[in-house]
C-alpha positions in Angstrom: 0.0 0.0 0.0 1.4 3.4 -0.9 1.4 5.9 2.0 3.5 8.7 0.5 6.3 8.0 3.0 9.7 6.6 2.2 10.3 5.3 5.7 10.5 1.6 6.5 7.3 0.1 8.1 9.6 -1.2 10.9 12.2 0.4 13.1 12.9 3.3 10.7 9.5 4.8 11.6 10.5 5.5 15.2 13.6 7.3 14.1 11.7 9.3 11.5 9.0 10.3 14.0 11.7 11.6 16.3 13.2 13.6 13.5 9.8 15.1 12.6 9.1 16.0 16.2 12.5 17.8 16.5 11.8 19.8 13.4 8.4 20.7 14.7 9.8 21.9 18.0 12.4 24.1 16.2 9.7 25.6 14.0 7.4 26.4 16.9 9.9 27.6 19.5 8.7 30.9 21.0 10.5 34.2 20.4 11.5 35.4 23.9 10.1 38.8 23.1 6.6 37.2 23.2 7.0 35.7 26.6 5.1 38.5 28.3 2.0 37.5 26.3 1.9 34.2 28.3 2.3 35.8 31.7 -0.8 36.3 34.0 -2.2 39.7 34.6 -4.5 41.0 37.3 -7.5 43.1 36.4 -9.4 44.3 39.4 -10.4 41.2 41.4 -9.7 38.8 38.5 -6.6 37.2 37.0 -6.1 36.4 33.3 -3.8 33.4 32.9 -2.2 35.1 29.8 -2.6 38.2 27.7 -4.8 36.7 25.0 -8.2 38.3 25.3 -11.0 37.6 22.8 -12.7 41.0 22.6 -16.5 41.3 22.0 -17.5 40.4 18.5 -20.8 39.3 17.0 -21.5 35.7 16.2 -25.1 35.7 15.1 -25.9 33.4 18.0 -26.5 35.8 20.9 -28.9 34.5 23.5 -31.2 33.0 20.8 -28.9 29.9 20.4 -27.3 29.7 23.9 -25.8 26.2 23.4 -24.1 27.3 20.1 -23.0 30.5 21.8 -21.4 28.6 24.7 -19.7 26.1 22.4 -18.4 28.9 20.1 -16.7 30.7 22.9 -15.6 27.5 24.6 -13.6 26.5 21.6 -11.5 29.6 22.0 -11.2 29.1 25.8 -10.0 25.5 25.1 -7.5 26.9 22.6 -5.8 29.0 25.3 -7.5 32.4 25.3 -7.5 33.8 28.9 -10.8 35.6 28.4 -13.7 35.3 25.9 -16.5 37.7 25.5 -20.0 37.9 24.2 -21.2 40.2 21.4 -23.1 43.3 22.4 -25.7 42.7 25.1 -28.5 45.2 25.3 -29.3 45.9 29.0 -33.0 46.6 28.6 -35.9 46.6 26.1 -35.1 50.3 25.4 -31.8 49.2 24.0 -33.4 46.7 21.6 -31.6 46.3 18.3 -34.0 43.7 16.8 -34.0 42.3 14.1 -30.2 42.0 14.7 -29.3 39.2 17.0 -27.6 40.2 20.3 -26.7 38.6 23.6 -29.4 40.6 25.3 -29.7 40.7 29.0 -33.2 41.9 29.7 -34.4 39.3 32.3 -33.6 36.2 34.2 -34.2 33.9 31.2 -31.7 35.8 29.1 -29.2 35.6 32.0 -29.7 31.8 32.3 -29.1 31.4 28.6 -25.9 33.4 28.6 -24.7 31.8 31.8 -24.1 28.6 29.8 -21.2 30.4 28.1 -19.6 31.4 31.4 -19.8 27.9 32.6 -18.1 26.5 29.6 -15.4 29.1 29.6 -14.6 28.3 33.2 -14.2 24.6 32.3 -11.0 25.7 30.5 -9.9 28.2 33.2 -10.8 31.1 31.1 -12.7 34.2 32.2 -16.1 35.1 30.7 -16.9 38.7 29.7 -20.1 40.3 28.6 -20.4 43.5 26.5 -23.2 45.3 28.3 -24.5 47.9 25.8 -27.1 50.5 25.0 -27.1 51.9 21.4 -29.1 55.1 22.2 -30.1 56.9 19.1 -29.4 53.9 16.9 -32.0 51.5 18.6 -34.4 49.8 16.2 -36.8 48.6 18.9 -38.0 46.0 16.4 -39.2 43.6 19.2 -39.8 45.8 22.2 -41.4 48.7 20.2 -40.0 51.2 22.6 -38.9 54.7 21.7 -35.2 55.1 21.3 -33.4 57.4 23.8 -30.4 59.7 23.2 -28.8 62.7 24.8 -30.5 65.0 22.2 -33.3 64.6 19.6 -31.0 64.1 16.7 -31.8 61.5 14.0 -29.5 58.5 13.9 -26.7 58.8 11.4 -26.4 55.0 11.3 -30.0 53.7 10.9 -32.5 55.5 8.8 -35.9 56.7 10.0 -34.9 56.6 13.7 -35.3 59.8 15.7 -34.8 59.4 19.4 -36.3 61.1 22.3 -34.0 63.5 24.2 -33.4 61.9 27.6 -34.9 63.6 30.6 -33.2 63.2 34.0 -35.6 60.3 34.8 -34.5 58.5 31.6 -30.8 59.0 32.5 -31.4 57.5 36.0 -33.5 54.6 34.6 -30.8 53.6 32.1 -28.1 53.7 34.8 -30.3 51.5 37.0 -31.0 49.0 34.2 -27.3 48.8 33.4 -26.5 48.1 37.1 -29.3 45.4 37.2 -27.8 43.8 34.1 -24.3 43.9 35.6 -25.6 42.1 38.7 -27.4 39.5 36.7 -24.3 38.8 34.6 -22.2 38.4 37.8 -24.8 36.1 39.3 -24.6 33.7 36.4 -20.9 33.6 36.4 -19.5 36.4 34.2 -16.1 37.7 35.4 -15.8 40.9 33.3 -18.7 43.3 32.6 -18.5 46.2 30.2 -19.6 49.7 30.3 -19.4 49.8 26.6 -18.9 53.0 24.6 -17.4 52.0 21.3 -19.3 52.3 17.9 -20.8 55.6 19.0 -23.2 54.0 21.4 -25.0 55.8 24.2 -22.0 56.6 26.5 -20.1 58.0 23.5 -23.2 59.9 22.4 -23.1 61.7 25.7 -19.4 62.4 25.3 -19.6 63.6 21.7 -20.8 67.2 20.9 -22.1 65.8 17.6 -24.9 63.9 19.4 -25.0 65.9 22.7 -26.6 69.3 22.4 -27.7 69.5 26.0 -27.4 72.6 28.2 -27.8 70.9 31.6 -25.3 69.0 33.8 -24.9 66.4 31.1 -24.0 68.7 28.2 -22.0 71.6 27.2 -18.5 71.4 28.8 -16.3 68.5 28.2 -16.6 67.4 31.9 -20.4 67.6 31.7 -20.4 65.5 28.6 -18.2 62.9 30.3 -20.5 62.9 33.4 -23.0 60.2 32.3 -20.2 57.7 31.4 -18.3 58.3 34.6 -21.4 58.0 36.8 -22.2 54.8 35.0 -18.8 53.4 35.7 -19.0 54.3 39.3 -22.4 52.8 39.8 -21.5 49.6 38.1 -18.3 49.4 40.1 -20.2 49.9 43.3 -22.6 47.1 42.4 -20.2 44.4 41.2 -16.6 45.7 41.5 -15.7 43.4 44.3 -16.6 40.4 42.2 -16.1 41.4 38.6 -13.5 43.3 36.5 -15.1 46.3 34.7 -14.1 47.0 31.2 -14.7 50.2 29.1 -14.3 50.5 25.4 -13.6 53.9 24.0 -13.4 55.2 20.4 -10.2 57.2 20.4 -10.4 58.6 16.9 -13.5 59.3 14.7 -13.8 58.9 11.0 -16.2 61.8 10.8 -18.1 64.3 12.9 -19.7 61.7 15.1 -17.7 60.5 18.2 -14.7 62.3 19.6 -11.3 63.0 18.2 -8.0 61.6 19.4 -7.1 64.6 21.6 -10.4 64.5 23.5 -10.3 60.8 23.9 -6.8 61.0 25.4 -8.1 63.7 27.8 -10.8 61.3 29.0 -8.3 58.6 29.6 -6.0 61.0 31.4 -8.8 62.6 33.4 -10.0 59.3 34.7 -6.5 57.8 35.0 -7.0 56.9 38.6 -9.8 54.6 37.4 -7.8 52.8 34.7 -5.9 49.7 35.9 -3.6 49.5 32.9 -4.5 50.9 29.5 -1.8 48.7 27.9 -3.0 45.3 29.0 -6.1 44.9 26.9 -5.2 46.9 23.8 -7.0 45.9 20.6 -6.9 48.0 17.4 -9.6 47.3 14.9 -11.9 49.1 12.5 -15.6 49.9 12.5 -18.0 52.7 11.8 -17.0 56.0 13.4 -13.7 54.8 14.7 -10.3 53.8 13.4 -8.9 52.7 16.8 -10.3 51.5 20.1 -8.9 50.5 23.4 -10.5 48.2 25.9 -9.7 49.5 29.3 -10.2 47.8 32.6 -11.8 50.2 35.0 -10.8 50.3 38.6 -12.2 53.5 40.1 -10.7 54.9 43.3 -11.1 58.6 42.7 -14.3 60.5 43.5 -16.4 61.5 40.5 -16.3 65.1 41.6 -12.5 65.1 41.5 -12.4 63.5 38.1 -14.8 66.0 36.6 -12.9 68.9 38.2 -9.7 67.5 36.6 -11.4 67.2 33.2 -12.5 70.8 33.4 -8.9 71.9 34.2 -7.5 70.3 31.0 -7.3 71.9 27.6 -8.5 70.0 24.6 -7.0 70.7 21.2 
């Protein structure tokens, strides 16, 4: 029988196998410069076993196909990733993006479905992250039929025929409460990392951006006021789950147009809240998407009062 090998079917096979193994080892030997990628790193109360972090990305599975979602992320955990994350997870019916499939976290049933993913990630000693999210002005509301909310009544520049309601103070407080509820639910079903997500010009970034935010109250106008919603949200989520979960924050640090914020303002946000950033180098993932050419995932630690952070932001020049 022809096997494609010139080795003898007897003792020569063992010698040939050893030679093949030696070649394979030489080819796969790690460059010492990459050793740091395999070292553990602490983020808040959690420890990643290495620096390989699967950032949030859509799978088309969401909470609709929870077993497939769990298996999809588990394959990566088994392959060695220290953390695996869901796609975007709307925190309430008001953040509904149906008909697009998301890992929504509206109620206990959603939490139970997503908890399967956390369980399977833990089987391979990986951490499970969830991308808690609210798309604000871009919400379709295809299932919930709720009215979209945004800092100001400005039509979505992403989805046609969507004009949001300008959020009243009661809306702001309700969204923060819903985000905290979702964070607690995620923690309770096993998630280790929860996001206060702002990439892709979603709600926290809409408050930060003067393109979306035309308010003249405590949440608009000055740079510090525009940062207030995001910082308050970080503080409230941290107070709720910070002893049990790491808190991550994704920021668009350069816009491809008028929406979002430019690089100089984004750097001021990072600098102004520097006491709340564990290490901006640890989870650094450049990619591309609408309204941003570069994003960074930052683990949020807190530790400085919101008032002091806002005062510091006011003291810095932008531009």
